[in-house]
LUMVORO-935785 format. One record per residue (C-alpha): x, y, z. Coordinates in Angstrom, 1 decimal, always signed. Layout:
<rs>
<r><x>X</x><y>Y</y><z>Z</z></r>
...
</rs>
This chain:
<rs>
<r><x>+59.0</x><y>+119.0</y><z>+89.2</z></r>
<r><x>+55.8</x><y>+118.3</y><z>+87.4</z></r>
<r><x>+54.4</x><y>+114.5</y><z>+87.4</z></r>
<r><x>+53.8</x><y>+112.1</y><z>+84.1</z></r>
<r><x>+49.9</x><y>+112.9</y><z>+84.2</z></r>
<r><x>+50.4</x><y>+117.0</y><z>+83.7</z></r>
<r><x>+52.4</x><y>+115.9</y><z>+80.1</z></r>
<r><x>+50.5</x><y>+116.0</y><z>+77.5</z></r>
<r><x>+51.2</x><y>+113.8</y><z>+74.1</z></r>
<r><x>+53.8</x><y>+116.4</y><z>+72.8</z></r>
<r><x>+55.8</x><y>+116.5</y><z>+76.0</z></r>
<r><x>+55.5</x><y>+112.6</y><z>+76.4</z></r>
<r><x>+57.1</x><y>+112.0</y><z>+73.0</z></r>
<r><x>+59.9</x><y>+114.8</y><z>+73.6</z></r>
<r><x>+60.7</x><y>+112.6</y><z>+77.2</z></r>
<r><x>+60.7</x><y>+109.7</y><z>+75.3</z></r>
<r><x>+63.4</x><y>+111.3</y><z>+72.6</z></r>
<r><x>+65.3</x><y>+112.8</y><z>+75.8</z></r>
<r><x>+65.5</x><y>+109.1</y><z>+77.6</z></r>
<r><x>+66.7</x><y>+107.8</y><z>+74.2</z></r>
<r><x>+69.7</x><y>+110.3</y><z>+73.8</z></r>
<r><x>+70.7</x><y>+110.2</y><z>+77.2</z></r>
<r><x>+70.7</x><y>+106.1</y><z>+77.7</z></r>
<r><x>+72.4</x><y>+106.1</y><z>+74.4</z></r>
<r><x>+75.2</x><y>+108.2</y><z>+75.5</z></r>
<r><x>+75.4</x><y>+106.1</y><z>+78.7</z></r>
<r><x>+76.3</x><y>+103.3</y><z>+76.5</z></r>
<r><x>+78.7</x><y>+104.5</y><z>+74.5</z></r>
<r><x>+80.3</x><y>+105.7</y><z>+78.0</z></r>
<r><x>+80.4</x><y>+102.2</y><z>+79.1</z></r>
<r><x>+81.6</x><y>+101.3</y><z>+75.8</z></r>
<r><x>+84.8</x><y>+103.6</y><z>+75.8</z></r>
<r><x>+85.8</x><y>+102.9</y><z>+79.6</z></r>
<r><x>+85.3</x><y>+98.9</y><z>+79.0</z></r>
<r><x>+87.2</x><y>+98.8</y><z>+75.7</z></r>
<r><x>+91.0</x><y>+98.9</y><z>+77.3</z></r>
<r><x>+89.9</x><y>+95.7</y><z>+80.0</z></r>
<r><x>+86.5</x><y>+94.2</y><z>+78.8</z></r>
<r><x>+87.0</x><y>+94.2</y><z>+75.0</z></r>
<r><x>+84.0</x><y>+92.2</y><z>+74.9</z></r>
<r><x>+81.8</x><y>+94.2</y><z>+77.3</z></r>
<r><x>+82.4</x><y>+97.4</y><z>+75.2</z></r>
<r><x>+81.4</x><y>+95.8</y><z>+71.7</z></r>
<r><x>+78.1</x><y>+94.6</y><z>+73.5</z></r>
<r><x>+77.7</x><y>+98.4</y><z>+74.8</z></r>
<r><x>+78.9</x><y>+99.7</y><z>+71.2</z></r>
<r><x>+76.0</x><y>+97.4</y><z>+69.9</z></r>
<r><x>+73.5</x><y>+98.6</y><z>+72.5</z></r>
<r><x>+74.1</x><y>+102.7</y><z>+72.1</z></r>
<r><x>+73.6</x><y>+102.2</y><z>+68.1</z></r>
<r><x>+70.2</x><y>+100.1</y><z>+69.0</z></r>
<r><x>+69.2</x><y>+103.2</y><z>+71.2</z></r>
<r><x>+70.2</x><y>+105.8</y><z>+68.4</z></r>
<r><x>+68.2</x><y>+103.8</y><z>+66.0</z></r>
<r><x>+65.2</x><y>+104.1</y><z>+68.5</z></r>
<r><x>+65.8</x><y>+107.7</y><z>+68.8</z></r>
<r><x>+65.7</x><y>+108.4</y><z>+65.2</z></r>
<r><x>+62.1</x><y>+106.8</y><z>+64.9</z></r>
<r><x>+60.9</x><y>+108.8</y><z>+67.7</z></r>
<r><x>+62.0</x><y>+112.1</y><z>+66.2</z></r>
<r><x>+60.3</x><y>+111.5</y><z>+62.8</z></r>
<r><x>+57.6</x><y>+110.4</y><z>+64.4</z></r>
<r><x>+57.4</x><y>+113.5</y><z>+66.8</z></r>
<r><x>+57.9</x><y>+115.9</y><z>+63.6</z></r>
<r><x>+55.6</x><y>+114.2</y><z>+61.8</z></r>
<r><x>+52.8</x><y>+115.2</y><z>+64.1</z></r>
<r><x>+54.0</x><y>+118.5</y><z>+66.3</z></r>
<r><x>+56.8</x><y>+120.3</y><z>+63.7</z></r>
<r><x>+60.0</x><y>+120.4</y><z>+63.8</z></r>
<r><x>+60.9</x><y>+122.2</y><z>+67.4</z></r>
<r><x>+61.4</x><y>+119.2</y><z>+69.9</z></r>
<r><x>+60.4</x><y>+120.0</y><z>+73.5</z></r>
<r><x>+63.1</x><y>+120.0</y><z>+76.4</z></r>
<r><x>+61.9</x><y>+117.9</y><z>+78.9</z></r>
<r><x>+64.2</x><y>+115.2</y><z>+80.9</z></r>
<r><x>+63.3</x><y>+112.5</y><z>+83.4</z></r>
<r><x>+64.7</x><y>+114.5</y><z>+86.2</z></r>
<r><x>+61.7</x><y>+117.2</y><z>+85.5</z></r>
<r><x>+59.0</x><y>+114.6</y><z>+85.9</z></r>
<r><x>+57.8</x><y>+113.2</y><z>+89.6</z></r>
<r><x>+58.5</x><y>+109.4</y><z>+89.6</z></r>
<r><x>+60.3</x><y>+108.9</y><z>+86.7</z></r>
<r><x>+63.6</x><y>+106.7</y><z>+87.1</z></r>
<r><x>+66.6</x><y>+108.5</y><z>+86.4</z></r>
<r><x>+69.9</x><y>+106.3</y><z>+85.5</z></r>
<r><x>+72.8</x><y>+106.3</y><z>+87.6</z></r>
<r><x>+75.9</x><y>+108.5</y><z>+86.7</z></r>
<r><x>+78.3</x><y>+106.5</y><z>+84.9</z></r>
<r><x>+81.2</x><y>+107.2</y><z>+86.3</z></r>
<r><x>+79.9</x><y>+106.1</y><z>+89.5</z></r>
<r><x>+78.9</x><y>+102.7</y><z>+88.2</z></r>
<r><x>+81.7</x><y>+102.0</y><z>+86.6</z></r>
<r><x>+83.9</x><y>+102.4</y><z>+89.8</z></r>
<r><x>+82.0</x><y>+99.4</y><z>+91.4</z></r>
<r><x>+82.8</x><y>+97.2</y><z>+88.6</z></r>
<r><x>+82.1</x><y>+95.3</y><z>+85.2</z></r>
<r><x>+79.0</x><y>+93.2</y><z>+87.2</z></r>
<r><x>+77.6</x><y>+96.6</y><z>+88.3</z></r>
<r><x>+77.7</x><y>+98.1</y><z>+84.7</z></r>
<r><x>+76.2</x><y>+95.4</y><z>+83.3</z></r>
<r><x>+73.4</x><y>+95.4</y><z>+86.3</z></r>
<r><x>+72.9</x><y>+99.0</y><z>+85.8</z></r>
<r><x>+72.0</x><y>+98.3</y><z>+81.9</z></r>
<r><x>+69.7</x><y>+96.0</y><z>+82.9</z></r>
<r><x>+67.9</x><y>+98.0</y><z>+85.3</z></r>
<r><x>+67.9</x><y>+101.3</y><z>+83.0</z></r>
<r><x>+65.8</x><y>+99.0</y><z>+80.3</z></r>
<r><x>+63.5</x><y>+97.5</y><z>+82.9</z></r>
<r><x>+62.4</x><y>+101.1</y><z>+84.8</z></r>
<r><x>+62.3</x><y>+102.8</y><z>+81.8</z></r>
<r><x>+59.5</x><y>+99.7</y><z>+80.1</z></r>
<r><x>+57.9</x><y>+99.4</y><z>+83.8</z></r>
<r><x>+57.8</x><y>+103.4</y><z>+84.1</z></r>
<r><x>+55.8</x><y>+103.4</y><z>+80.7</z></r>
<r><x>+53.1</x><y>+100.3</y><z>+81.2</z></r>
<r><x>+52.3</x><y>+102.2</y><z>+84.8</z></r>
<r><x>+51.8</x><y>+105.4</y><z>+83.1</z></r>
<r><x>+49.5</x><y>+103.4</y><z>+80.2</z></r>
<r><x>+47.5</x><y>+101.6</y><z>+82.9</z></r>
<r><x>+46.5</x><y>+105.0</y><z>+84.3</z></r>
<r><x>+46.0</x><y>+107.1</y><z>+81.5</z></r>
<r><x>+42.2</x><y>+107.2</y><z>+80.4</z></r>
<r><x>+43.2</x><y>+109.4</y><z>+77.0</z></r>
<r><x>+43.2</x><y>+106.8</y><z>+74.2</z></r>
<r><x>+45.9</x><y>+108.4</y><z>+72.2</z></r>
<r><x>+48.3</x><y>+108.5</y><z>+74.9</z></r>
<r><x>+47.6</x><y>+105.4</y><z>+76.5</z></r>
<r><x>+48.3</x><y>+103.7</y><z>+73.2</z></r>
<r><x>+51.7</x><y>+106.1</y><z>+72.9</z></r>
<r><x>+53.0</x><y>+104.6</y><z>+76.7</z></r>
<r><x>+51.4</x><y>+101.0</y><z>+75.6</z></r>
<r><x>+54.0</x><y>+101.6</y><z>+72.2</z></r>
<r><x>+56.5</x><y>+103.2</y><z>+74.2</z></r>
<r><x>+56.5</x><y>+100.2</y><z>+76.6</z></r>
<r><x>+56.8</x><y>+97.9</y><z>+74.0</z></r>
<r><x>+59.6</x><y>+99.5</y><z>+72.7</z></r>
<r><x>+61.6</x><y>+99.0</y><z>+76.0</z></r>
<r><x>+60.4</x><y>+95.7</y><z>+76.6</z></r>
<r><x>+62.1</x><y>+95.4</y><z>+73.0</z></r>
<r><x>+65.6</x><y>+96.8</y><z>+74.3</z></r>
<r><x>+65.6</x><y>+94.3</y><z>+76.8</z></r>
<r><x>+65.2</x><y>+91.6</y><z>+74.4</z></r>
<r><x>+67.4</x><y>+93.1</y><z>+72.7</z></r>
<r><x>+70.0</x><y>+94.0</y><z>+75.2</z></r>
<r><x>+70.4</x><y>+89.8</y><z>+76.0</z></r>
<r><x>+70.5</x><y>+88.9</y><z>+72.2</z></r>
<r><x>+73.7</x><y>+91.1</y><z>+71.8</z></r>
<r><x>+75.0</x><y>+89.9</y><z>+75.4</z></r>
<r><x>+74.6</x><y>+86.3</y><z>+74.2</z></r>
<r><x>+76.5</x><y>+87.3</y><z>+70.3</z></r>
<r><x>+79.3</x><y>+89.6</y><z>+72.1</z></r>
<r><x>+79.8</x><y>+87.8</y><z>+75.8</z></r>
<r><x>+79.9</x><y>+84.0</y><z>+74.8</z></r>
<r><x>+79.9</x><y>+82.0</y><z>+77.9</z></r>
<r><x>+84.1</x><y>+82.1</y><z>+77.8</z></r>
<r><x>+84.4</x><y>+85.7</y><z>+76.8</z></r>
<r><x>+82.5</x><y>+86.7</y><z>+80.1</z></r>
<r><x>+84.3</x><y>+84.3</y><z>+82.4</z></r>
<r><x>+87.9</x><y>+85.5</y><z>+80.8</z></r>
<r><x>+86.7</x><y>+89.0</y><z>+81.7</z></r>
<r><x>+85.3</x><y>+87.9</y><z>+84.8</z></r>
<r><x>+88.6</x><y>+86.6</y><z>+85.4</z></r>
<r><x>+90.3</x><y>+89.7</y><z>+85.0</z></r>
<r><x>+87.6</x><y>+92.0</y><z>+87.0</z></r>
<r><x>+88.7</x><y>+89.5</y><z>+90.1</z></r>
<r><x>+92.8</x><y>+90.0</y><z>+89.5</z></r>
<r><x>+92.1</x><y>+93.7</y><z>+89.3</z></r>
<r><x>+90.3</x><y>+94.0</y><z>+92.2</z></r>
<r><x>+93.2</x><y>+92.2</y><z>+94.1</z></r>
<r><x>+96.2</x><y>+94.0</y><z>+92.3</z></r>
<r><x>+94.3</x><y>+97.3</y><z>+93.6</z></r>
<r><x>+92.5</x><y>+97.0</y><z>+96.5</z></r>
<r><x>+93.3</x><y>+93.4</y><z>+98.3</z></r>
<r><x>+96.8</x><y>+93.8</y><z>+98.1</z></r>
<r><x>+97.7</x><y>+97.2</y><z>+98.8</z></r>
<r><x>+94.4</x><y>+97.2</y><z>+101.9</z></r>
<r><x>+97.2</x><y>+93.9</y><z>+102.9</z></r>
<r><x>+100.0</x><y>+95.1</y><z>+103.4</z></r>
<r><x>+98.5</x><y>+97.6</y><z>+105.2</z></r>
<r><x>+96.4</x><y>+95.8</y><z>+107.2</z></r>
<r><x>+99.6</x><y>+93.5</y><z>+108.2</z></r>
<r><x>+101.8</x><y>+96.8</y><z>+108.8</z></r>
<r><x>+99.5</x><y>+98.4</y><z>+110.9</z></r>
<r><x>+98.5</x><y>+95.2</y><z>+113.0</z></r>
<r><x>+102.1</x><y>+94.4</y><z>+113.8</z></r>
<r><x>+104.3</x><y>+97.0</y><z>+113.7</z></r>
<r><x>+102.4</x><y>+99.2</y><z>+115.7</z></r>
<r><x>+102.2</x><y>+96.4</y><z>+118.7</z></r>
<r><x>+105.6</x><y>+97.1</y><z>+119.8</z></r>
<r><x>+105.4</x><y>+100.8</y><z>+120.9</z></r>
<r><x>+101.5</x><y>+100.4</y><z>+121.9</z></r>
<r><x>+102.8</x><y>+97.9</y><z>+124.2</z></r>
<r><x>+106.2</x><y>+98.6</y><z>+125.5</z></r>
<r><x>+104.6</x><y>+101.8</y><z>+126.7</z></r>
<r><x>+101.9</x><y>+100.0</y><z>+128.5</z></r>
<r><x>+104.4</x><y>+97.7</y><z>+130.0</z></r>
<r><x>+106.6</x><y>+101.0</y><z>+130.5</z></r>
<r><x>+104.8</x><y>+103.1</y><z>+132.5</z></r>
<r><x>+101.4</x><y>+101.1</y><z>+133.1</z></r>
<r><x>+99.1</x><y>+104.0</y><z>+132.6</z></r>
<r><x>+96.6</x><y>+102.8</y><z>+129.8</z></r>
<r><x>+96.2</x><y>+106.5</y><z>+128.6</z></r>
<r><x>+100.0</x><y>+106.7</y><z>+127.8</z></r>
<r><x>+99.3</x><y>+103.1</y><z>+125.8</z></r>
<r><x>+96.4</x><y>+104.9</y><z>+124.3</z></r>
<r><x>+98.2</x><y>+107.9</y><z>+123.3</z></r>
<r><x>+101.3</x><y>+106.5</y><z>+121.3</z></r>
<r><x>+99.3</x><y>+103.8</y><z>+120.1</z></r>
<r><x>+97.0</x><y>+106.7</y><z>+118.0</z></r>
<r><x>+100.4</x><y>+108.6</y><z>+116.9</z></r>
<r><x>+102.1</x><y>+105.5</y><z>+115.8</z></r>
<r><x>+98.9</x><y>+104.2</y><z>+113.7</z></r>
<r><x>+98.4</x><y>+107.3</y><z>+111.7</z></r>
<r><x>+101.5</x><y>+108.5</y><z>+111.3</z></r>
<r><x>+101.9</x><y>+104.8</y><z>+109.6</z></r>
<r><x>+99.1</x><y>+105.1</y><z>+107.8</z></r>
<r><x>+100.3</x><y>+108.4</y><z>+106.5</z></r>
<r><x>+103.3</x><y>+107.4</y><z>+105.6</z></r>
<r><x>+102.4</x><y>+104.2</y><z>+104.0</z></r>
<r><x>+99.7</x><y>+105.6</y><z>+101.9</z></r>
<r><x>+102.6</x><y>+107.9</y><z>+100.8</z></r>
<r><x>+104.7</x><y>+104.8</y><z>+100.4</z></r>
<r><x>+102.3</x><y>+103.0</y><z>+98.1</z></r>
<r><x>+100.7</x><y>+105.9</y><z>+95.8</z></r>
<r><x>+104.3</x><y>+106.9</y><z>+94.9</z></r>
<r><x>+105.9</x><y>+103.9</y><z>+94.5</z></r>
<r><x>+103.7</x><y>+102.8</y><z>+91.6</z></r>
<r><x>+101.9</x><y>+104.8</y><z>+88.6</z></r>
<r><x>+100.1</x><y>+101.6</y><z>+88.0</z></r>
<r><x>+100.6</x><y>+101.9</y><z>+83.9</z></r>
<r><x>+103.1</x><y>+99.1</y><z>+83.6</z></r>
<r><x>+102.1</x><y>+96.5</y><z>+86.6</z></r>
<r><x>+98.0</x><y>+96.8</y><z>+86.2</z></r>
<r><x>+97.9</x><y>+97.8</y><z>+89.7</z></r>
<r><x>+95.4</x><y>+100.5</y><z>+89.2</z></r>
<r><x>+95.4</x><y>+104.6</y><z>+90.1</z></r>
<r><x>+98.1</x><y>+105.4</y><z>+92.5</z></r>
<r><x>+95.6</x><y>+107.7</y><z>+94.4</z></r>
<r><x>+93.4</x><y>+104.6</y><z>+95.3</z></r>
<r><x>+95.7</x><y>+102.3</y><z>+96.1</z></r>
<r><x>+97.4</x><y>+105.1</y><z>+98.6</z></r>
<r><x>+94.0</x><y>+105.5</y><z>+100.3</z></r>
<r><x>+93.3</x><y>+101.7</y><z>+100.8</z></r>
<r><x>+96.7</x><y>+101.0</y><z>+102.1</z></r>
<r><x>+96.9</x><y>+104.1</y><z>+104.2</z></r>
<r><x>+93.4</x><y>+103.1</y><z>+105.7</z></r>
<r><x>+94.0</x><y>+99.8</y><z>+106.6</z></r>
<r><x>+97.5</x><y>+100.8</y><z>+108.2</z></r>
<r><x>+95.6</x><y>+103.7</y><z>+110.6</z></r>
<r><x>+92.8</x><y>+100.5</y><z>+111.1</z></r>
<r><x>+95.1</x><y>+98.0</y><z>+112.1</z></r>
<r><x>+97.2</x><y>+99.9</y><z>+114.4</z></r>
<r><x>+93.8</x><y>+101.3</y><z>+116.2</z></r>
<r><x>+92.1</x><y>+98.4</y><z>+116.7</z></r>
<r><x>+94.6</x><y>+97.0</y><z>+120.0</z></r>
<r><x>+94.9</x><y>+100.8</y><z>+120.6</z></r>
<r><x>+91.1</x><y>+101.1</y><z>+121.5</z></r>
<r><x>+91.4</x><y>+99.1</y><z>+124.8</z></r>
<r><x>+94.1</x><y>+101.2</y><z>+126.6</z></r>
<r><x>+90.9</x><y>+103.6</y><z>+126.9</z></r>
<r><x>+90.0</x><y>+101.7</y><z>+129.9</z></r>
<r><x>+91.3</x><y>+102.5</y><z>+133.2</z></r>
<r><x>+92.4</x><y>+99.2</y><z>+134.5</z></r>
<r><x>+96.0</x><y>+98.2</y><z>+133.2</z></r>
<r><x>+95.5</x><y>+94.6</y><z>+133.0</z></r>
<r><x>+91.8</x><y>+94.7</y><z>+131.7</z></r>
<r><x>+92.9</x><y>+96.8</y><z>+129.0</z></r>
<r><x>+95.8</x><y>+94.8</y><z>+127.9</z></r>
<r><x>+94.1</x><y>+91.5</y><z>+127.9</z></r>
<r><x>+91.5</x><y>+92.8</y><z>+125.4</z></r>
<r><x>+94.4</x><y>+94.2</y><z>+123.8</z></r>
<r><x>+95.9</x><y>+91.0</y><z>+123.2</z></r>
<r><x>+92.3</x><y>+89.2</y><z>+122.2</z></r>
<r><x>+91.8</x><y>+92.3</y><z>+119.5</z></r>
<r><x>+95.6</x><y>+91.6</y><z>+118.4</z></r>
<r><x>+94.8</x><y>+87.8</y><z>+117.8</z></r>
<r><x>+91.5</x><y>+89.1</y><z>+115.9</z></r>
<r><x>+93.5</x><y>+91.1</y><z>+113.7</z></r>
<r><x>+96.3</x><y>+88.5</y><z>+113.1</z></r>
<r><x>+93.4</x><y>+86.1</y><z>+112.6</z></r>
<r><x>+91.9</x><y>+88.6</y><z>+109.9</z></r>
<r><x>+95.0</x><y>+88.6</y><z>+108.0</z></r>
<r><x>+96.1</x><y>+85.0</y><z>+107.9</z></r>
<r><x>+91.8</x><y>+84.8</y><z>+106.2</z></r>
<r><x>+92.7</x><y>+87.6</y><z>+103.6</z></r>
<r><x>+95.9</x><y>+85.8</y><z>+102.4</z></r>
<r><x>+93.9</x><y>+82.4</y><z>+102.1</z></r>
<r><x>+90.9</x><y>+83.6</y><z>+100.4</z></r>
<r><x>+92.6</x><y>+86.1</y><z>+97.9</z></r>
<r><x>+96.6</x><y>+84.9</y><z>+97.9</z></r>
<r><x>+96.1</x><y>+81.1</y><z>+97.8</z></r>
<r><x>+98.4</x><y>+81.0</y><z>+100.7</z></r>
<r><x>+97.6</x><y>+77.6</y><z>+102.3</z></r>
<r><x>+95.8</x><y>+78.3</y><z>+105.9</z></r>
<r><x>+98.0</x><y>+76.8</y><z>+108.1</z></r>
<r><x>+101.1</x><y>+78.4</y><z>+106.5</z></r>
<r><x>+99.3</x><y>+82.2</y><z>+106.8</z></r>
<r><x>+98.1</x><y>+81.5</y><z>+110.5</z></r>
<r><x>+101.6</x><y>+80.4</y><z>+111.4</z></r>
<r><x>+104.0</x><y>+83.0</y><z>+109.9</z></r>
<r><x>+101.1</x><y>+85.7</y><z>+110.7</z></r>
<r><x>+101.1</x><y>+84.6</y><z>+114.3</z></r>
<r><x>+105.0</x><y>+84.1</y><z>+114.6</z></r>
<r><x>+105.5</x><y>+87.3</y><z>+113.1</z></r>
<r><x>+102.6</x><y>+89.5</y><z>+115.4</z></r>
<r><x>+104.2</x><y>+87.3</y><z>+118.7</z></r>
<r><x>+107.6</x><y>+88.5</y><z>+117.8</z></r>
<r><x>+106.7</x><y>+91.9</y><z>+117.8</z></r>
<r><x>+104.5</x><y>+92.1</y><z>+120.6</z></r>
<r><x>+107.4</x><y>+89.7</y><z>+123.0</z></r>
<r><x>+109.8</x><y>+92.6</y><z>+121.8</z></r>
<r><x>+107.4</x><y>+95.3</y><z>+123.2</z></r>
<r><x>+106.6</x><y>+93.8</y><z>+126.1</z></r>
<r><x>+110.1</x><y>+93.2</y><z>+127.1</z></r>
<r><x>+111.2</x><y>+97.0</y><z>+125.7</z></r>
<r><x>+108.9</x><y>+98.2</y><z>+128.1</z></r>
<r><x>+109.3</x><y>+95.9</y><z>+131.2</z></r>
<r><x>+113.2</x><y>+96.2</y><z>+131.1</z></r>
</rs>
């Protein structure tokens, strides 16, 4: 990998062309992936991709005029310290806010890179070229802000943010909550039944682990196979299944781990405290994301958990 100071003017200009090409393709990818759910943001990225294409053509014209038609192959990944953009696929998975932030970071990093390189350069032509590139990237930032104001007025951005929040609840919170409730509540009976039947914490631990993992696998498949998400808007079945299965297992394992302790009553009391924490977390999630009144959420969750816990203890003590 070469340092920026080792590049000559031809390579610097070729690098600038490659940067504009890559950035333009990334903005076009963002636009394509956002078009269905975020049409206003998609149009904004279409405009930004068009701006990158104009800058690329201007750079190519300058390169051909000075160095000929063959453009040397060099990218940011060939230059030590050159900031590279994140993968569009990874960024898109993080949500609309992450996409907007990454676009700003791309333009800011490019401007800062060229500006710092210009400050270190002692060769006048190279210093001028780097300064021009830094100014061009600053123009990109200003253009991006102008485009965002035009394409994303306050009401459009608010609407897209609301849509993103609603999709997060449908695709992540709901399947996770269902899994957490199932794992935390349904495994109480077998775990505490085994504990009170044998008074051997290890036996309760084995039963709890088996119940938690089995329930996690079952709930994961059930959630993934129940709905393909196309009509309901609930998103990818695989993601929902993984979230639901993982939270089911986590909910069951939480009050199972205390039974690793050898003393029966210490393990049982600690497991009971963990159950209380789990049920409180479920009630808070219902209040936070489902707009369920806090007292109502707590009462329903605590009542259900208490009934299942009492059933397990009664069966194990019988």
